[in-house]
Residue, then its C-alpha position, 0 to 999 in steps of 0.5 A: m500500500a502506498v501512502r499518499i501525500a497531497y501535492a500542496v503538502a509535498r511542495q510546502i515541505a520541499e520549500h521549507a527544506l530549501s529555505a532552511a538550508p544549510d540547516e535541516a528543516c523539520g516538522i510534523l505530518a498529519g492525516t492518516r496512515a494512508q494519506i498525509s494531508r498536512a505538514i506543520p513546520l517547526k523550528n529546528a532546536a538542535d545544537a548542531p542544526d546543520r547535522q541533526f534536528r530536534f523539535d522545541p518541546e513547547e512548539q511541538l506541544a502547541a502543534l499537537k494541540a492544533l492537530d487535536a483541535d482540527e481532529l487530525g492524527w499525528v502520523g509522522v515527522y519530516h526533516s531534511h538532509p541538505k547534503s545527503p540522500p533521503i536515507p535515515s542516518p544512524e542518528d535518525i534511527a536512534a531518535a525514532v522512539d515511536s515506531g508508529l510514526l512515519q519518517l519523511i526525509v527530504s534530500l537536497e543533494s541534487a537540484r530538485p528536492k527528493l522525498k522518501l518515506w520510511q518506517v523505523e522500528g527499532s533498528s529496522v528501517t523499511p522504505l514505504s511507497l509515497a504517492l503524490d496526490t496530484e489533485v490540488d485541494t488547497p490553493i497554492d501560493d504562486r506569487l512571485s517573491q520580491r526578488h523575482q519581481v525585481a529581476i523581471v522589472v530589471a530584465a524588462v527595462a534592459s530589454v527596452l533599452l537594448l531595443l532602443a539602442v539597436s533601433l537608433m543604430l539602424l536608422p539611416p544617417a541624416p541627410e546633409l543640408a546645404p547652407p542657405p543661399 
């Protein structure tokens, strides 16, 4: 059986991982064992956030209370590996104290984030099939960042100036006028 994940949730997790790099991003997964429908990003409170992750206990408790209020189940955790494959490290395995929780790892070692789902029970690690739910139930924020907006304006202005310069260079020379008699 494949665990499904909503497209918007997978995208949110990947964007969180990218924005946290070079540190590891982390958060909570909610839904059911068959469908991950929500992700709650949390601050990485580890002493060495570039090599490991740890939830802030107060922030984790607040997130779990929010899940209860929304009547959603806590089904797993996610974190990123900024420079390594999406395979649980020995530290990840040791930290997985609840075998009932799924472990989603996002790798940033290649150009595109790669998500991989695991079940960790003691020292046994089992890969699970993760299927992207392509039906988009929630709106996706496709607004451009301020940096992208500025880049588009600069490119447009440069294009207009280049077009103007080329146009002026292609004009025929002005005719010579004879001096008045």
